[in-house]
LOLUMNU-522874 format. One record per residue: residue number from 0; x, y, z of N, C-alpha, C in turn; residue in one letter. Coordinates in pm, whole numbers, plus 50000, padded with zeros to 5 digits. Layout:
n n.x n.y n.z ca.x ca.y ca.z c.x c.y c.z res
NUM X Y Z X Y Z X Y Z A
...
% end
This chain:
n n.x n.y n.z ca.x ca.y ca.z c.x c.y c.z res
0 50278 51751 47952 50274 51620 47932 50224 51574 48091 M
1 50157 51465 48081 50153 51428 48251 50213 51301 48286 S
2 50210 51278 48387 50298 51156 48444 50284 51025 48393 D
3 50147 51031 48350 50082 50875 48294 50080 50886 48155 R
4 50095 51008 48059 50153 50981 47963 50311 50949 47899 E
5 50371 51055 48011 50521 51007 47973 50548 50880 47961 I
6 50448 50798 48130 50487 50644 48110 50417 50551 47968 D
7 50333 50626 47956 50247 50548 47794 50364 50566 47715 L
8 50431 50679 47686 50531 50716 47576 50615 50594 47596 L
9 50692 50595 47752 50812 50500 47803 50783 50374 47719 L
10 50637 50318 47784 50610 50189 47732 50609 50173 47577 V
11 50545 50261 47510 50573 50248 47379 50703 50242 47303 E
12 50793 50313 47364 50945 50284 47304 50963 50161 47350 R
13 50928 50125 47485 50994 49941 47478 50953 49882 47414 V
14 50833 49881 47364 50752 49775 47273 50849 49784 47106 R
15 50891 49921 47118 50921 49932 46978 51113 49866 46966 E
16 51152 49853 47100 51272 49791 47133 51380 49852 47201 G
17 51343 49978 47224 51423 50083 47325 51421 50028 47463 D
18 51546 49913 47477 51551 49897 47636 51562 50009 47742 K
19 51615 50130 47698 51653 50193 47784 51548 50264 47856 Q
20 51449 50276 47768 51325 50333 47799 51249 50271 47932 A
21 51275 50128 47933 51221 50051 48012 51339 50049 48138 F
22 51461 50092 48120 51537 50163 48239 51493 50257 48307 G
23 51430 50373 48215 51358 50476 48277 51307 50469 48360 L
24 51165 50372 48358 51069 50318 48413 51129 50286 48548 L
25 51199 50179 48535 51290 50091 48626 51306 50216 48737 V
26 51400 50298 48697 51466 50423 48802 51359 50508 48844 E
27 51256 50522 48770 51117 50610 48800 51067 50539 48937 K
28 51060 50445 48897 50963 50336 48992 50965 50262 49145 Y
29 51180 50222 49115 51205 50126 49186 51217 50151 49332 R
30 51238 50296 49379 51215 50328 49497 51083 50295 49596 R
31 50993 50338 49465 50833 50338 49530 50829 50185 49548 K
32 50826 50124 49457 50839 50005 49450 50883 49917 49601 L
33 51024 49941 49682 51098 49905 49722 51014 49931 49862 L
34 50974 50060 49862 50909 50071 49969 50773 50030 50009 R
35 50676 49985 49882 50550 49908 49920 50616 49781 49963 L
36 50665 49721 49878 50748 49563 49941 50777 49561 50058 L
37 50876 49675 50110 50914 49666 50267 50795 49649 50396 S
38 50638 49651 50313 50556 49665 50430 50515 49531 50410 R
39 50584 49433 50311 50524 49304 50300 50599 49191 50364 M
40 50763 49256 50318 50889 49170 50368 50967 49248 50450 V
41 51015 49180 50517 51100 49221 50625 51275 49265 50555 R
42 51315 49115 50521 51463 49142 50456 51465 49177 50339 D
43 51572 49268 50353 51633 49344 50230 51675 49315 50148 Q
44 51746 49187 50153 51736 49077 50046 51653 49027 49934 D
45 51542 49001 50035 51440 48937 49983 51363 49064 49894 E
46 51338 49158 49948 51297 49279 49881 51377 49298 49785 I
47 51458 49319 49757 51502 49363 49621 51526 49245 49514 E
48 51510 49120 49587 51520 49009 49476 51342 49022 49431 D
49 51276 49026 49471 51098 49062 49460 51070 49167 49352 I
50 51137 49283 49386 51164 49418 49328 51194 49348 49191 A
51 51338 49298 49161 51412 49274 49060 51298 49140 48956 Q
52 51252 49064 49035 51161 48982 49005 51031 49061 48933 E
53 50953 49141 49018 50836 49241 48952 50889 49303 48845 T
54 51009 49377 48848 51025 49409 48703 51040 49323 48590 F
55 51114 49227 48584 51117 49110 48502 50960 49074 48473 I
56 50896 49072 48573 50750 48998 48482 50691 49118 48447 K
57 50689 49260 48464 50649 49369 48394 50708 49366 48266 A
58 50837 49399 48215 50890 49367 48099 50811 49285 48030 Y
59 50822 49169 48054 50760 49022 47966 50630 49058 47951 R
60 50546 49126 48045 50431 49149 48027 50376 49283 47975 A
61 50463 49360 47936 50429 49495 47860 50354 49439 47718 L
62 50373 49376 47642 50257 49359 47524 50152 49401 47582 P
63 50094 49332 47715 49954 49281 47755 49914 49438 47820 Q
64 50005 49520 47870 50009 49629 47921 49875 49728 47799 F
65 49765 49781 47855 49707 49829 47778 49642 49985 47812 R
66 49685 50018 47907 49723 50129 47947 49633 50219 48015 G
67 49473 50103 48050 49368 50166 48118 49379 50213 48249 D
68 49510 50136 48344 49541 50189 48436 49651 50265 48443 A
69 49702 50336 48556 49825 50400 48509 49913 50289 48535 A
70 50057 50313 48441 50151 50230 48463 50205 50181 48616 F
71 50213 50249 48712 50234 50253 48875 50140 50127 48930 Y
72 50003 50147 48896 49883 50061 48917 49915 49923 48864 T
73 49920 49913 48761 49947 49814 48710 50115 49705 48778 W
74 50203 49798 48776 50281 49741 48853 50308 49724 49005 L
75 50227 49807 49053 50196 49743 49196 50111 49633 49193 Y
76 50046 49597 49139 49959 49450 49109 50065 49348 49084 R
77 50097 49362 48982 50256 49278 48979 50326 49224 49077 I
78 50363 49356 49165 50480 49347 49284 50403 49265 49405 G
79 50226 49330 49437 50191 49261 49550 50158 49118 49480 V
80 50104 49058 49381 50160 48913 49373 50249 48823 49370 N
81 50350 48908 49339 50509 48837 49342 50531 48804 49502 T
82 50502 48936 49555 50534 48910 49672 50431 48793 49785 A
83 50320 48796 49774 50259 48706 49805 50276 48545 49743 K
84 50312 48531 49631 50378 48392 49567 50510 48397 49634 N
85 50616 48456 49649 50729 48432 49719 50734 48415 49857 Y
86 50638 48447 49912 50593 48422 50080 50538 48312 50095 L
87 50438 48265 50011 50369 48128 50013 50453 48034 49979 A
88 50559 48059 49876 50624 47938 49867 50737 47928 49981 T
89 50760 47999 50071 50833 48019 50194 50764 47977 50328 R
90 50637 47939 50284 50536 47910 50428 50525 48020 50487 G
91 50503 48144 50437 50492 48281 50497 50376 48331 50476 R
92 50311 48403 50575 50182 48479 50519 50208 48653 50495 A
93 50113 48701 50452 50149 48849 50430 50123 48900 50600 M
94 50191 48993 50623 50174 49067 50744 50091 49152 50736 P
95 50037 49176 50852 49922 49259 50916 49980 49388 50903 T
96 49882 49486 50939 49899 49629 50939 49994 49663 51066 V
97 49944 49592 51150 50087 49612 51272 50216 49607 51244 S
98 50221 49485 51175 50398 49502 51126 50401 49587 51006 D
99 50306 49634 50934 50370 49726 50852 50364 49845 50885 Q
100 50320 49870 51032 50326 50009 51065 50426 50027 51124 A
101 50534 49909 51156 50653 49950 51206 50775 49991 51138 M
102 50848 50102 51123 50981 50115 51047 51092 50012 51122 N
103 51234 50045 51034 51311 49973 51106 51386 49974 51235 D
104 51367 50120 51281 51380 50115 51416 51246 50099 51525 E
105 51173 50018 51474 51046 49941 51526 50971 50054 51604 D
106 50962 50171 51519 50876 50321 51576 50736 50289 51492 E
107 50625 50301 51548 50508 50350 51464 50536 50454 51313 P
108 50490 50399 51213 50473 50483 51107 50394 50622 51141 D
109 50479 50692 51127 50439 50834 51187 50267 50849 51096 E
110 50216 50805 50989 50092 50831 50943 49961 50759 51051 R
111 50006 50659 51097 49936 50613 51177 49926 50646 51333 L
112 50026 50737 51382 50017 50794 51502 49962 50940 51489 V
113 49933 50928 51626 49850 51066 51657 50003 51156 51684 A
114 49990 51297 51639 50103 51358 51686 50103 51422 51817 K
115 50241 51404 51897 50248 51387 51996 50332 51518 52064 D
116 50266 51612 52171 50342 51706 52213 50419 51697 52307 I
117 50472 51567 52333 50601 51531 52445 50549 51534 52593 G
118 50430 51534 52624 50376 51514 52764 50357 51363 52767 T
119 50414 51297 52902 50352 51143 52932 50208 51129 52871 P
120 50133 51231 52944 49982 51172 52881 49945 51172 52736 E
121 50012 51237 52635 49982 51257 52530 50087 51129 52459 S
122 50171 51084 52481 50270 51003 52461 50180 50856 52487 E
123 50104 50851 52599 50066 50716 52650 49919 50684 52571 L
124 49844 50831 52507 49708 50811 52452 49774 50822 52285 L
125 49908 50868 52224 49960 50832 52102 49981 50659 52066 S
126 50057 50605 52237 50061 50425 52232 49925 50403 52208 K
127 49845 50426 52271 49688 50338 52295 49633 50364 52158 Q
128 49647 50495 52099 49598 50499 51961 49643 50417 51856 M
129 49744 50389 51841 49821 50316 51751 49803 50162 51754 V
130 49780 50122 51872 49734 49996 51910 49574 49981 51889 M
131 49516 50044 51907 49384 50062 51906 49348 50050 51745 A
132 49419 50150 51648 49411 50184 51494 49461 49978 51433 V
133 49567 49993 51510 49648 49845 51448 49526 49709 51466 N
134 49493 49718 51584 49373 49611 51629 49261 49608 51542 E
135 49240 49713 51502 49105 49745 51436 49131 49732 51280 A
136 49238 49740 51219 49288 49722 51103 49278 49563 51094 V
137 49374 49501 51172 49371 49359 51160 49242 49281 51170 E
138 49149 49342 51216 49035 49273 51274 48940 49287 51124 A
139 48994 49379 51012 48912 49396 50930 48902 49276 50826 L
140 48778 49274 50761 48784 49175 50635 48946 49222 50560 P
141 48937 49094 50460 49084 49134 50376 49054 49260 50258 E
142 48921 49235 50235 48883 49376 50132 48873 49503 50207 E
143 48843 49535 50318 48846 49620 50389 49008 49688 50398 L
144 49060 49585 50443 49194 49623 50515 49273 49647 50421 R
145 49260 49584 50268 49335 49636 50175 49329 49760 50126 Q
146 49184 49789 50111 49126 49936 50084 49185 50010 50162 A
147 49165 50016 50292 49218 50134 50393 49343 50189 50401 I
148 49446 50056 50383 49603 50032 50318 49635 50105 50233 T
149 49545 50094 50108 49611 50159 49970 49602 50340 49986 L
150 49446 50363 50046 49444 50474 50083 49539 50539 50156 R
151 49501 50484 50283 49587 50569 50383 49762 50540 50422 E
152 49776 50457 50329 49923 50417 50377 49990 50453 50263 I
153 49972 50405 50140 49999 50410 50019 49988 50547 49965 E
154 49859 50581 50016 49791 50746 49973 49751 50729 49812 G
155 49732 50656 49767 49643 50592 49632 49523 50675 49633 M
156 49498 50729 49509 49372 50760 49505 49218 50691 49497 S
157 49115 50701 49509 49008 50646 49497 48997 50555 49344 Y
158 49033 50644 49232 49042 50550 49140 49118 50488 49082 E
159 49297 50472 49146 49354 50376 49147 49337 50255 49200 E
160 49246 50279 49353 49214 50160 49444 49126 50100 49312 I
161 49074 50160 49270 48968 50086 49220 49022 49996 49083 A
162 49107 50056 49052 49202 49976 48897 49264 49874 49007 E
163 49349 49926 49110 49410 49763 49153 49353 49696 49191 T
164 49237 49677 49312 49119 49614 49345 49069 49525 49221 M
165 49048 49586 49124 48955 49565 49014 48832 49536 49085 E
166 48774 49648 49097 48632 49683 49160 48553 49822 49101 C
167 48447 49843 49114 48397 49961 49096 48410 50072 49216 P
168 48432 50198 49195 48464 50288 49237 48408 50334 49393 I
169 48253 50305 49329 48154 50306 49436 48183 50210 49550 G
170 48205 50065 49507 48271 49968 49612 48369 50002 49686 T
171 48481 50063 49663 48628 50124 49686 48529 50209 49825 V
172 48498 50317 49786 48427 50402 49897 48374 50307 49979 R
173 48288 50262 49974 48218 50203 50076 48331 50105 50175 S
174 48398 50049 50092 48490 49978 50176 48582 50036 50248 R
175 48634 50174 50222 48701 50271 50296 48619 50318 50425 I
176 48486 50347 50378 48414 50417 50498 48380 50330 50581 F
177 48342 50183 50525 48327 50062 50652 48465 50040 50736 R
178 48580 50085 50688 48672 50047 50765 48710 50147 50817 A
179 48672 50279 50801 48706 50409 50882 48585 50418 51013 R
180 48497 50357 50965 48401 50330 51064 48435 50245 51207 E
181 48460 50156 51139 48517 50031 51264 48660 50074 51328 A
182 48747 50181 51284 48831 50204 51361 48809 50306 51431 I
183 48702 50418 51378 48646 50492 51480 48563 50441 51629 A
184 48481 50341 51572 48440 50271 51701 48531 50205 51761 T
185 48659 50165 51755 48759 50125 51844 48840 50218 51927 K
186 48823 50362 51826 48882 50474 51916 48815 50559 52006 L
187 48674 50524 51970 48577 50610 52095 48633 50605 52256 R
188 48632 50464 52285 48674 50500 52420 48803 50566 52463 P
189 48881 50557 52394 49010 50599 52394 48997 50778 52396 I
190 48933 50813 52281 48896 50931 52268 48796 51008 52323 L
191 48720 50946 52417 48588 50973 52448 48491 51057 52403 D
192 48470 51012 52264 48362 51088 52175 48251 50995 52216 T
193 48136 51075 52161 47992 51023 52171 47964 50941 52060 P
194 47905 50856 52097 47826 50788 51961 47792 50814 51805 E
195 47765 50940 51833 47679 51008 51735 47793 51041 51640 D
196 47866 51075 51689 48021 51135 51641 48135 51058 51587 R
197 48171 51061 51466 48306 50950 51438 48403 50948 51491 R
198 48492 51095 51527 48629 51120 51580 48574 51211 51682 W
% end
């Protein structure tokens, strides 16, 4: 039985009145949801509050869950919207990827940094690349930035991104391609790559 089928089975049990089944879904996705929210909100207490509100909203909305999307994709959308609303009511905007690329120790996220081999030159190159990638991502239009973030940071499949962004998979592919092209253009001077090569 696949992960998705297990989730659908648990959702069905919740609809039939089994509250423990929802507890299993919360247990399964809580850490993943907290990690997602920590890319948008810095304060740990706020992250916990938003996660709790997300699960409450999801529980109330379960009768509308049709299973067209994976449960986590559906939960992810609720989480992102809850975080946006939470930040908007406090007069704050969603952070840019440069904020998201920093973890608690203010070190760049390892997925956005070239692996360095310990030399001063490679460390400088790594820092320049991180800055260039972050600047390029920040400069992207919202829909390109969201698509590349879901793919490269969240590790979602093209299908999951299409469900999350509510657009055709071809549009997702196009947005990710355009985002990567913009990032490659920004990295060219640093990597000294010719115009006819992407990387």
